[in-house]
C-alpha positions in Angstrom: -133.2 -26.4 -36.5 -133.5 -29.9 -36.2 -136.6 -32.2 -36.3 -136.4 -36.1 -35.1 -139.4 -38.4 -36.1 -139.8 -41.5 -32.6 -137.8 -43.8 -36.0 -134.4 -41.6 -35.5 -134.4 -39.7 -38.1 -133.9 -36.3 -38.7 -134.2 -33.6 -40.9 -132.4 -30.1 -40.3 -129.7 -29.2 -38.6 -127.4 -28.9 -35.6 -124.4 -27.7 -35.2 -121.8 -29.8 -37.2 -124.3 -30.9 -39.8 -127.4 -31.2 -41.8 -129.6 -33.7 -42.4 -132.2 -34.5 -44.6 -133.8 -38.3 -44.2 -137.0 -37.9 -43.0 -138.6 -38.6 -46.4 -141.1 -35.6 -47.6 -139.5 -32.8 -45.9 -136.2 -29.7 -46.9 -135.1 -27.7 -44.7 -133.9 -24.2 -46.4 -131.9 -21.2 -45.5 -135.1 -18.3 -46.6 -133.2 -15.3 -45.7 -131.1 -13.4 -43.0 -127.7 -12.5 -42.7 -125.5 -13.6 -40.2 -126.9 -14.3 -36.2 -130.1 -13.2 -37.4 -131.1 -16.0 -40.0 -134.4 -16.9 -40.9 -134.8 -21.2 -41.6 -137.7 -22.7 -43.1 -138.7 -26.4 -42.5 -141.2 -28.5 -44.0 -142.4 -31.7 -43.8 -145.5 -34.2 -44.0 -146.4 -35.5 -40.4 -147.7 -38.6 -39.9 -151.0 -39.1 -38.0 -150.3 -40.1 -34.1 -146.4 -39.4 -34.0 -144.9 -37.6 -31.8 -141.8 -35.7 -33.2 -139.2 -34.3 -31.3 -137.6 -30.5 -32.5 -134.6 -29.7 -31.7 -133.1 -25.4 -31.1 -129.1 -25.1 -30.8 -127.6 -21.9 -30.0 -124.9 -21.1 -32.2 -124.9 -17.2 -30.3 -126.5 -15.5 -27.1 -129.4 -14.2 -27.8 -133.2 -14.5 -29.0 -134.8 -16.6 -30.9 -138.3 -16.8 -32.4 -139.8 -20.2 -33.8 -143.4 -19.9 -35.6 -145.2 -24.0 -36.6 -147.6 -23.6 -39.2 -149.7 -27.0 -39.3 -152.6 -27.4 -41.5 -153.6 -30.9 -43.1 -157.1 -31.6 -44.7 -160.3 -33.2 -42.7 -162.8 -32.8 -44.7 -162.0 -29.3 -44.9 -158.3 -27.3 -44.8 -158.0 -26.8 -40.6 -154.4 -24.9 -39.4 -153.0 -24.4 -36.1 -149.8 -21.8 -35.4 -148.3 -22.1 -32.4 -145.1 -18.9 -31.7 -142.7 -19.3 -29.5 -140.9 -16.0 -29.7 -138.3 -13.8 -28.2 -137.2 -16.9 -26.3 -133.2 -16.6 -24.5 -130.9 -19.0 -25.6 -126.7 -19.1 -25.0 -124.2 -20.6 -27.3 -123.8 -24.1 -27.0 -127.5 -24.4 -25.3 -130.2 -27.1 -26.9 -133.9 -26.2 -26.4 -136.3 -29.5 -26.6 -140.0 -28.8 -28.1 -142.5 -32.2 -28.5 -145.1 -31.8 -31.2 -147.1 -34.5 -31.4 -149.2 -34.9 -33.9 -153.6 -35.6 -34.2 -156.4 -35.9 -36.5 -158.2 -36.6 -34.3 -156.8 -36.0 -30.3 -155.5 -32.0 -29.9 -152.3 -31.5 -31.1 -149.5 -31.1 -28.8 -146.6 -28.7 -29.1 -144.7 -27.6 -25.7 -140.7 -27.3 -24.5 -139.5 -29.3 -22.7 -136.8 -28.0 -21.1 
């Protein structure tokens, strides 16, 4: 999984290498075995920013992705978006957009 900000900076991993170009971000393998891995990507989002999220098919099969956003605006607020059991083939790339805003509804959607 790879996240890209509007300046083209990346955090995460594609099929070739890992990136940590976005300040205040991290991407680590948290658990799992080859073919059934779990990764955590954490970062500070910028109000009004649109991010691209890319999921790379390393194997034929299914993946699940949970996006948990939390922010403080007078009180803590949360939004969770789940993409469960998504079919992917080896070599495929699935693209998502994440539009983060403190004042407008946030959008997280798959674009291909």
